[in-house]
Structure formats: structure tokens, C-alpha cells
N, C-alpha and C positions, 0 to 999 in steps of 0.2 A: 682469581680475584673477582668478587661479585660487587655489583652496584644495584641500586634501586632507582626507579623513576615512575612518574605518573603518566597515564594516558587515558583515552576515553573512546568508547565505541557507542554505537546507537543503543546498545543493550547494557551499558553501564560504565561507570568510572572505575579504574583499578590501579593498583600498584604492582609493578613487575620487578622481579629479581632477574638480573642479567649476569650471566657468566660467560666470558669471552664475547662472542657475538650471537648468543643464544639465550632465549628467555627460558628460565628454569623454574619459575614459579609466578603465579598470578593470584592476587587476592583482591576482593571487592573493596570498595571505598569503606573507610572506617565507620561512616555514618549510615551505611546501607544495611537495613535489617533483612534484606532478601536478595542477595546478589544473584545474578542470572548464571545458570549453568553454561550459557553460551560463551562465557569467558574462556571456557575450556577448548574452544575452537581455535584460539589465536596462536598459541606457541607452536603447534604442530604444522602450521600452514605457511609460515614465513619463508622457508626455503624449499617448499614443495616443488616437485619436478614440473608442475604446471606453470611456474613463474615465467613470464616473458623477460628475457635477459638482454636483448638488443633490439633496436629498431628493425622491424620486419615488414617486407612488402610482398604481397601476393605476386607470384612470378608472372602471371598473365598480365597484370596491370603494369608491372615494371618493364616487361618486354614489348607490350603492344600499346600501352598508353591507356588513358581512362576511357570508359564506355561500359554499357551494360554487359554483364557477364554471368552466365549460369554456372560457372565453376566456383563461385564464392562458396566457401564452406567445405570444399573438397580438394582445392589446389594447394601445391607446395608454396612455401615462403622462402624469401631470400633475405638474409640479414645484411644490413648496411651500417656504415658508421653514422654517427649522429649528424655531422655536418651535411653529408649528402642527403640523408633522409629529410632533414629540415629544409634544405634547398628545394627538393622535389615537392614537398608538401606546400611550401610557401608559393611555389610557382603554380600549383594546382588551385590553391585558393584564389590566387590572382586571376587565373584563367576563367574560373567559374564566375567570379563577380564581374569581370570585364565583359565576357561574352554573353552572360545570361542575367546578370544582376544579382544582388544579394538575396532576392526572393528565391533563388535556386539553391540556397544553403539551409538545411534543416539542422538546428541544434537539438539533437535528440536526447541529450543528456537528461536523465530522469532522477537525478539526485541519489541519495542513499550511499554514495561512495564512502565518504569520510564524515565523522562527527565533527571534524574541525571547522571552525568558522572562517579561517583563511584558506586552507587547502581543500575547500569544498569544491569538488570537481565541476559541478554545474555552474557555480558562481564564477570560477576561473574562466570556463569556456564562454559563458555569456558576456562577461566583461570584454574578453578578447574579441569576440565576433561583433559586438556592438561598436567597438572602436574600428573594426575592419569594414563597417558599413551596414551591419545588421544581419538578421537571420529570421527564418520562419520559426515561430515558437510553438510549443505544446502547452495547452492550458488544462487546468484541473488535474486530477490524479486518477490512477487506476483504482484506488481504494474508495474514494468518495466522489467519483465523477458525477453521480446523480445528485447527491446532497449539495454539492457546490453550485449547482444550477437551480434546483427546485426550491431550496429553502430561502434564498433571497426573494423569491416571489411570495413566499408564505409568511416570512418573519421580517424581511427587510434586512435588518442588522443581524448577521449570523455570528458576531464576535462571541457572544455569550455561549452560543451553541457549541462552538469549537474551542473556546479558550477560557471560559469561566464556568466550569461545570459544578454541579452540586457535589460537595465533598462527601466521602464515604462516612465520615462521622455524623454528618447531617442525616444521612439515610439511617444510620444506626439509632440516632436519637428520635427520629420523627416518623419513620416510614413503617407502615403495617405490612404492605405488600409491594414487592417488586415483580413486575411482569417483564421478562427479558426475552424479546424476540431475537432469535439468533444466539441466545444464551449469553453467558459472561465467561468466555474462554480465557482462563488465566495464562495459557501458553503464549498469548499475544502481549501480555502485560510487561514483559521484560524490555520492550522496545519503545523508543521515542525518537523522532528525527532530531539529530543533534546530540542525543545522549540523555541518559537519566542517571542521576547520582543516588537518589534514595528511592528504592522501589517500595511504595507503600500500598499498592493495589491489593495484593494478596492479604496482607495484614488487615487492610480496610474491609475486605469481604468477610474475613473472620470476625471482625467487630460487628458487622451488620448481622451475621448469623447469630453471634453470641447474644445480641440484643433481642433476639426473638423475631426478627423480621422474616416473613415468609417470602421465598423466592420461587417463582414459577418460570422455568427455563423452557421456552418454546423453541425446540431445535431438534433436528434429526440425529444429532450427535450428543451423547450423554455429557452433561456438564462436567468440566474438569476443575471444579472450585477447590483447588489445592489450598489447604489451610482451614477448610470448612467441611471436610469429609465426614466428620463425626456427627454432623447435623443433617443426615439424610432426610429426616422427617420434615425438616423445614425447606429443603431444596427439592422441589418437585420437577421431574423431567417429563415434559410433554413432547414426545417424539412425533412431530408433525411431518406430513408429506412435504418434501423439499419444494421450495418456490411457491408455497400456497399461503404464506403468512398473511398476505393482504386479504384473502378470503376469510381467515379467522378473525382478523381485525374488524372487517365489515360486519361479521355476524355478532361480535361482541357489541359493536355500535348498535346493531339492530335491537338486541336485548335491552340495552340501556334506554333506547328510545321508546320501545313499545311498553316497557315496564315503568316508565316515568322516572327513570333514575338519572336523567341528564340534569346537570347543574344549569338550569335555564338562566339564572342570574349571570353566571360567567359567560355563557354564550351571548347574551344580549349586550353585555358591557365590553367584552374583550375580543370578540370575534366578528367576522364578516363572512357571509356566504353559507350559513348553516342550512338554510331551507333547501337549497339546491342539492347539497350532500345528503340531507335526510330523505328527500324525495327519492333519490337513487337507492339508498339503503332500504327504504320501505317498499321499493318497487313501484312507486306511484307513476313514474315516467316510463318504466320498462316492463312492468308486469312480472318482474322477477325479484321478489323481496329477498334480501340477503339474510335469511333466517339461519338459526343454528343448524337446522336439518340440511339446508342447502350447503352450508360450510362443511358439515360432516362428510358429505359425498365427495368433497374436494380434498379436505385436509386429512381425512382419515381419523378425526378425533370426534368422540361422541358428542351429540348435540347437548345432552344434559350437562356434560362437563363444561361446555362452552358457556351455557347460560349461567351455571353456578359461578364460574370465574367472573363473569360480568357483574353479578350481584356482589361478589366479594370485593371487586374493585371499587364499587360505589359505596361499600359499607365502611371503608377506612381510608387512611391516607395512602394513596397509591402512586408509585413511580413507574412509568413505562419507559423502557429503554429499548433501542433497536440497534443491533450490531451493524457495523459498516458492511459486512459481508452480504447482507440481504440485497443490497443494491447492485451487486455484481452478477446480475442475471437480466434476462430480457424483461423490460418494463420495471426496472429496478427503482424508478422514481416512486412507484405506487406504494410499497410498504413503508417508505420513509414518510410520505404524506399521510397515509392512513394511520400510522402510529401517532403522529402529532394530533390528528383529528380526534383520535380516541382519548388522548390526554385532555383535549379541550372539552369533550363531552363530560368528563369526570370533574372538571373545574379545579384541578389541583395545581395548575401551572402558577408559579409565583409564590407558592406556599413552601415553607421549610420541609424538605424531604419528599415533596410531591411533584407531580408534573411529568416532564418529558426529558429523557436523556438520549444522547446520540453517541454511540461508540464505547460504552462501558464494556470492557473486555476486548476492545479493538486496539487500544494503545495504552501504554503505561502511565501517561499523564492525565487520562480522563478520570476525573474524580480526585485528582491530587490536591485540589484546593490551593493551588499556588497562583499568585498574581502574575500578570504579564509585565515584564520589564524589558527594556531594550537589551540587545545583545551586541557584543563586539561584532562588527560587520565589515566585509570587504566591499567597498563601494562598487555599484554596478553601472549607473548611468542609464540613459534612455536607449531603447532599441529603435533605430530609424525605420525598421520594417514593421508594418502593422498586421501582416498576414499571420494567422495562427490556425492550428487545428486542435480539437480535443485530443489528448495524448493517445487515447486508445484507437484513433483512426489513422495511425501511421501507415499501415498497409494500404488502406483505401487511397491515401494521398499518393503514395509512390506508384501504385498500379493504375491510377485514374487521374493523371495530371490534367488540370483544367476542368474536371468534372464538378458538378454542383453538389453541395450537401446542405442540409438544413440543420440549424443549430440555434436553439433559444430564440426563436422568432425571426431569425435571419436566414437568407439564402446566400451562401458563400461559395467560393470556388477553391478547389485544391490547387496550390501552386505547383509549378513544374520544377520539381527538385532534382538537381544534378549531383549534389554532394550531401551526404549524411555525415555529420560529425558528432561522435558520441564520446563523452568523457564522463565516466561514472554511470553506473546502471548497466543492466544486462537485458536487452529486449527479448532475448531468447529464453529468458525466465518468465517475465511478467506478461508478455503479449500472448494473444490467443491464436489458434490455428497456425502452428509454426511452419507447416508446409507452405501456407500462403505468405507468411512473413519472409520465408526464403525466396519466394518468387518476387516479392516486393523489393528485397535487398538486391536482387539481381538486375533490377530495372534501372538503376542509377549509374552515373559515371564513376563515382568514387565514394567509398565508405572508409571513414577514418575513425579509429578507436584508440583511446588511451586506456591501457589495462595493465594491472599487475600480473594477471593470470591469463592463460590461454582458454578463456571461456568460449562458448559457441559464438558469442557476438564477435570476439576477436578473430575466430577462425573464419567468420563470414565477412571480414573486412578486407580492404585492399592495403591499408597502411595501419600498422599496429605499433604504437609507441609505448615502451615499457615505463610505467609510472610507479612511484614509491607507495608503500603502505604507510598507514598512520604511525606505526612504530618506528619508521625510518626517517621521520622529519619532525620539526617543531610546529606546534599549533596551539590554538586556544579552543577548548571544547565548551559548549553550552547549548541549551535548547530553549524553546519558547516558554516553558514553564518549569524549568529545573531549579533546584534549590542552590546549586553551585555553578561557578565558572571554573573550569579545570585547566591547569597548565599541562599541555600535552608535550612531554619531553621526548626528544629523539632517543630511542632506546637502542637501536641497532643501526649498523651501516647498511646502505641499500644493497640489495641483491643484484648482481650483474651490473648493467649500465643503467639501471632505473633512475629516472629523474622525476622531480615533482612537477605537477602541472604548471605551476607558476614559472619554473625555469623553461619548460617547453614553450609556453606561450610568449615568454619574454624573448626567446630567440626567434620565434616566428614573427613577432611584432617588429623586431629589429630588421628582419629581412623585408617586411612589408612597409617599413618606414614610420612606425608609431611606438617604438619601444619606450621612449621617455613618457609618453602619454599613458602607456599601460602600467609601467612600474612606478611612475611619479618619482623616479630616482631612488626608490627605497628597496632595500634587501628584504627577504622574508622576515628576519628578526626585527628589522625596523618597522615593518608592517604590523607585526604582532604588538610591538610597543605602542604604535600609534592607535591601533584598534582598541587596545586595553585602556589606554589613557583617555581616549575620547569617551569610551563607555563609562569609565569611572566617574568622569565629570557629569555625564548625562544622568546616571542613576543616583549619584551622590547628592545632587541638589545643593542645598545651602550648606551641607556638611560633607563635602567630598573627602575630607580627611578620614572618614570612617572606613574607607577602602584603602588597602595598602598600595604603595607604588608598584610599578611593574616588577622591579627587581625582587621585592619582597614576595609579591604574588608568585613569581616564577620559582623562587626558592621554597616557599611554603607548599606549592603544588596546587593550591586551590583557594577560592575565596567564596564565602557564602553570600548569595545575592540578597541585598537589602529588601525587606518586605516579602521574602520568599513564601511565607505562609499567610499572606494578607487576604487570600480569598477563601479561607477555611469556612468562614461564616456567610459567604455570599449565597444568596438565594437566586437561582437563575430566573430572570424576568421578574424579580421581586419589585423593582422600581416601577415597571410597567403595571404590575398588579396593584401597587399602592396608588398610582395616579396615571391612568392610561391617556390622559390629556397632556399632562406635562411631559410624559415619557412615551409619547405616541411612537409607534413603530414606523419605519420608513417603507410602508406598503401603501397601495392606493387608498386604503381605508384608514390607515394608521393603526389597524388592528390585525390580529392573526387571521390569515386568509384560509378559512376552512374550504372554500372554493375560490378559485382565482379567475377573475374576468380577463386578466392579461394572458394567462396560459390558455384559457378557452379561446381567446381571439386568434391564437396561432392556428387553430383548426387541426391539431394533430389527433388522429384517431388512435395513436399509440401513447398519448399522454393528454387526456382531455382535461377539462377545467376543474375537476375534483377527483379524488382517488376512487378507483373502481377496480374490479377484478377483470384482468386481461389475461387470457389463457396463453401461456408460452408454448412454443413448438416442442420444447424438450422438458417434459415433466412426466411423472408416472401415469397421469391421466390422458396423455396424448396418444394418437394412433402409432407414433413412432416407437412407443414403449413395447409394442408387440414384437418388434424386431430387436430392440435394445432395451431389455427389461430392468436394468439397474440404473439408478440415478446416481451419477458421480458428483461428489462435492469436492472441488479443488480449492482448498483453503490454505491458510498460512501454516508453515511447518513448526514443529515444536523444537527441533534440534538446531536451528540456525535462523538468521534473518533473511527472508527471501531466498536467494541463491548464494548468499555470501559465505565463503569459507566452507563450501559443501564438502570438501575433502577433510575437514577438521575432525578431531577425535569425537566430539559430541554428536556432530551431524552423522558421522559414519555409524555410531552406536545406535542410531534410530533407524537404520536401514535393515533389510532382510536380504541375505545373500548379496550384499552390495547394491541392491535396488531400493528405490523408495518404497516405504512401507504403506500398504493399503489395508485399511480396516474393512472387514466384511462380516456380516451377521452369520452365525452358525447355520441357520436354515439355508441361506443362499449358498454357503460353502458346501454343505452336505449335498444339495441338489446337483452340484457340479463335480463332486468327488474331490473337492479341494480340502486340504488340511492345513493347519497352522504352519507357517514357514515355507509353503510352496511358492514357487515363482510362476506367475500366470500371465497370460495375454489379456490385455484390456483394450477393447477396440470398438470402433463405430465406423460410419462411412467416411469420416474425416481423417482417421489415422489409427495408430496402434502403438502401445508401449508395453513394456514389461513392468511388473511390480511384484514385490514380496508380500505375501498375505499374512495379516494378523487376524485370526478368527476371534471375534469378541462380541459380546452382547451390549457393548457401549455404543452401538449404532443401530438405527432403525432397520428393520427388514427391508430388502429391496433397495438399500442405499449402500454405496461404497464411498470411502473417503480416501483420496490420494492427494497429499499436500503438494503445493507448487514448489519449485526451486531446485529439483534435481537437474544438474547440468545436462542440457540436451545432448543426446548421444545417438544420432541417426546411423542406423546400420541396416543391411539387408539380411533378413532371416527367413529362410524357407521361401524365398521368392517375394517376400513382403518387406516394405520399408517400415521400420519401427524405431522408436526410441528405446534402446536397450537398458536405459537407466531409470526410467519411470517419470518422465516429465509429462504431466497431464495436459499440457497445452497443445499436444498433438491431437487432442480429442475435443477441444473446446471451439465454439463458434465465434468467428470474428464479425460480430454484428454490434452496432450501437444499441444501447438500452432503449432508446427512443429518439425521435427527431428533436426532442427538447434538449437532452443532455448529451447524447451520443457517448454515454459512458461505457465502461468495460462490462461485458456480459459473460466473462470467462470463468465464473465460479461453478457453473452447472453444465452438465452434459448427460445424455443418455448413452449407456455403453452396454456391452456384453463382456463377460469374463469367462475364460476357460483355461484349463491346464496348458502348459507350454507345449508339450508333445515333441519337442526336439531338444538337442543339446543346448545347454545354457551358454550364450555368448559372453565373452569377457567385456566388462565395462571399459569403454575407450574415452569416456568424457574428460578424464583428467590428463590424457596424453597430449603432449604438444603436437602440432602438425609437423609434417616432414619439412626439414630445412635443407635446401639445396644450394649449390653454388650458382652464382650468376653467370648466365651465358654472355660471352663477349664476342663482338664481331671480329 
């Protein structure tokens, strides 16, 4: 007997056919023109052997009590019954907050667990800990840690930059030239936090190309503009030396200035700080003008081509977009700022199809043209603790309690954290320098993780509580700019003794004395009804009857959001362009800050008051490249979201011999005796991993690309500690981008690659830890 039901992931809404307690078919939403292949990872992973089936405690913690421990990640676990597990955890929470205060608890949950609005793990954890007295928070993100700090200084209001983008159709109708720094990688466009029902990005690109718009993709990796492959003559690949985009932008600005191609009227009316920036570009203050010849020596791109591009940019309506990935390197603030300034010099900001874009190809809703509406929400309340860290500084915090750090003009101190509580997210995927992260995790008293699977984060925890998957519970799906709100039906019974986070936190809150406050007396279904009904009134306005009641919504499976396409005709910063006085920006000048006196006042040599070229330690022009001559780019994978469902059918199909696939140019492969399909060592002074090679001309020479997200698999091979599965974050540096943003710099590293030379080890990443019986006195 089969049945069907709806559910949602971050990469799409779908309908599943269920036979018995097994998903037998999945189809994308009926309105979706381009369903993601990642839906194919779901069915094969529900009952995978890596599921956590019972509450499990690291044996050393259980037997010896809390405290620093260097055996996290290698020790056996003991399974307990739920009541005892929750008693022990509640007692530990109470011990930490009583003895050390709530500033000793870090809520490391980094989202992305579920697309559901109620069973969103981070929201559940934060509500629980706020009511328990608070926690140290993480701010900003690994993806946009620089942008979230620098753009408020330059634009003030960043709502349009993040939430009201220029629609693809506007670009098709009005744009002559798109210059895409970082490219427009369609592999990223399947995903939106909270889910996406209608994938229109790849069809949107196809419309842009069909309209005759020229696209220049400045990236070391050949553009993967799926849907527009037939128009190669319009899509030009500029394979720049990695991490040198700022130098090219400055050289383009230099050409515009010296050839009198700057829109001086725009500069005078809408910007502040141009002279300081121009003086630096022209070399008036440094004696080092940022000419095209200067940029050629850095970027590897011919000077005459750079000058020609600048002239073409000024000759027609130009749209400059910068991918989020460019900020995930040392001095990552600089390309974000320099790209905005380049758009200012052209003067097309606020015009249809012109100006500046941020993140096209980085997320599926960028360019979607959908308005922002409220979403059903699980109330959070205030956090009594005001301590925070930028999310990418977690190892610094745990290894340096009480130490000072600079951030956005402030000098702050790292709190002395005793408990790390992670519900949702996998730091051993997204954090840098995993050996250092292991040392950081060993420094605290207790690490708690809610996980469906035995990820490396779970294996490095003391207390692991098995939680349900989205297909094993009811929820409401929706995201910031999606066209639909989805009824997420429970499709399957939970595996083992898995419970949802709400049930876990309800029982913990009961033990700690605030269960009624946490639940408000409502069951999960009653919460869903309340959240939906509140949302329907809020978005329905004077005609709430346009939206169905909860019962109808649940039966129908979804509802279209009112005004979902309201932003299709929106021109980013169009109102500011029309009247910069009435719509002044919330910056010191009310204008776009080409230079920022506020940032300059911080005195940061790694982020001065205007964008400039700052040479990173790890790039192909640095002395370190003599030892490690290949530039590694660690970007997002094509076969999964981050590390989610890495053992799924689609994810596994993207691997080579069970390892993460690394792209390498034929010349570099030939120099090392490497052929397509070989498994190789990838190493530097920080660490080593194995990877399966794809030899291809779709990557610049002397560059290799190894996606993030392979589950960390530390093993000893030939006397060396390696990741046998191919996680590139054993190779990346754990440094902040600058003292301004302290963002993640983990997208770039210098490495060497050679053939393996020994027997290929088995991948152990998906194997559960050893479960042993509890010792009794």
C-alpha cells in the first residue's frame, strides 16, 4: 500500500511516494521548472547505517565527568535510555550556568539543519537556552561574513542588497554587459535557506543569454552556466589567478579614470569619498598606480584585455556582480568594496539592468524578483547574554578564553566557554584547519550535539542525542523570498529512538523548571496551527480570507504567498537614484561611501578606509608558492548541500573511488604523472587529505578545486595523519579575513599534489563509533 505526502528541503519542495516505511519515489514541486538533482540524496539516506539510534555518551565523560579531553573524536560511546540521558544533560547545564554563568555556554548551532520553520534546530536551541539564562552567540555567517560587516559602512541599509535583487528578466531586457567576478556558478542555485519551490535562476540565465547580453565570467573555474551552454560566444571565461580580483578591479577603475570614462555626475550626486580612492588608484599617494600592466603581473591577464573590458563597461549598460566566495579569503572585504566602487564609477546603479549585484550564482533566490513577506515563525525572545563572536572565530574563542580580539571598531574579549551545544550544523564541515578545531573542542568541559547521523561533529561530542529527519515529523516550510509556503508532512516513522528537537528541549526544560514557558502548553501540531494562522493574518492584510485555513492548507500541501512576484520590476537603489535626498542612505554622508571615514578611523592596516590591493600569504605570487605551487579553491559541492546527506546517491556519484573529486588541469596532472581517476595526496604544512582526480581543462593551470563537505575521516596513513575522504578544511587557514569583519578565509590555500604511493585506505567517515557497555562499580 502506497501513499504520498509533501515535504521540503533547502534545495526544493517535493512530493514523495511512500511504501511501507520507505520512500520509493520523489518528484519536484508541480510548479518547479528546474527541480534539483539533490532530491535524489534523500531516499537512500533515511535508514543509512550512520544514523544515531539511541542517546550516546562518550565513555570518558560518562565515567570521569566533564572536563577537557583529548580523546574526543576517537573514544567509544555508551548508549543510555532517554530518561537517564536527559537527567545527566540537565544536571550538566545546571552545573555550568551555576558555577560559571551562562556566558560559559556557546550555542554553536549554525542553522541549515531543516527547512522547516518550527523544527529549525537553531531556533529550537536558541529559544531553549534564552529561557535557561542565555548563551554566547555567533554572528554573521561563513558565506558572507565580510559583506555583513563592510556593506553597512558603505550602503547603510543592506536590505536591497540581500533581499531585493535585480530580476533576471530585467537583466535580459536592459543589460548589455554582465561582469561576474567569481562567475555565476549554477551549481549553487539549487539552494536557499528554508527552501525554494520554483527554481528560476538557470532559466533566468538562459533568458539573459538569449537576449544577447554578453557575460564576462572572471573566475579560475570555467563557468557552468547550465541552460546557456549553446551561447559560448556570449559567455567569456577570464581565468584569473585566484584571490587577485581586487587587483583587476582597481586596474579597471584606473582605465576608467585616466580615459575620462567615469560618470562624474553620478560620483558628485550619489557618492562620497571618491577623491581618496582615485588618488590611491592613480598612485598619487603611493607612487604605485594601479595600471592594467600592474594588474597583469598579478592577475595573469593581459593589460590590453583589461583596458578593453573597462571601455566596454563604459560603453553600454553594465551590471557588475561579485560572488560570495570571493570574500572567503584573506582580506575578503576588499573585492566586495572594490566591485561596488567600480559600479559607482560607471554610474549605472539605480538604473534598470545596471549597477551592482551581490551573490548571483551564490544562492537560488538571488535574482528571483520575489518580495519579502513575513514567514511563519517560532518565537525566540531576547538573549540575556550580550557576548558574541563572529562565527568563524570559534576555535580562537575555545583556545584563548579571555583573550582580546578586534571586530568592527571594537576591542572585545573571548568568553571562557565550558559547554558547546550544537543542534543543527556540522562544524567539521564548514570550519577551517580541522586539526586546530579538534584541539579547540578538546579544551572545554562538555560538548553536546543533536544529530541524526554519526558525523564527525557527533563523534567529537560527549553527549549525542538522536534527532529526527524532516521526513519523520510535521512542519511548515518556507523561506525569505520563496513563492510558496509548504505543508511538510511526516512521511516516515522515526528511525531507532530519534526524537525531534522540540521534544528533547521540552523534557530538558521540564527538568530545569521552565517547560510551560518553553512550550506555552502547545503540542507541535498546535504550534504549526498557531504559526500558520498568525502568518495568514499578517500577510493577508484586509483580506485574510484569500488564504486557506490551516486544515485546507495542510490537506492541499501548500499555499502560494501573496505578492510573491512583487519585486520583478524592482530596480535596486532605484528610489535613491531618483531622489538621493528623500531616500538618503543611512551612511555618515547619506551617500554611497566610496571611501569610509568610519572604517579609516579604526586604523586597521588589513582593512583601510578604501579598497586596495593587499597581498595574501597564500596565492600563486607569494614565496610560499615555491613550496606549494598549486592554488586550492575549496568551494561548494555540486552533489549535495554543504555536508548534508554526503552518503546519498547523488553525492556518491560525484566522488572518485569514494573520495571527494578534485579538478586539476591536464598540464599539472602530466607534470606529476597523474591520470584521470587517480587518488592523490593533497597536502601543505597544515594537513593532508586524499582526493580522486578529474583531469579537465575547465580549471586554470596551477589551480585545483576540491569542494567542501566530504565528512571528515581522520586516519593514519604511512605515518601521517590525513583525511582519507577528501575534506579540504584540513588544508585551510583558520585566520580572520581582517580585524574589521573577522570572516572566514577558508576558500583558498596553497598545496602540493602527488600520487598516493601506498595502498588505498577504506573510507571510514560513515561508520558509527564503537559502542561499548557501561562500566559499573
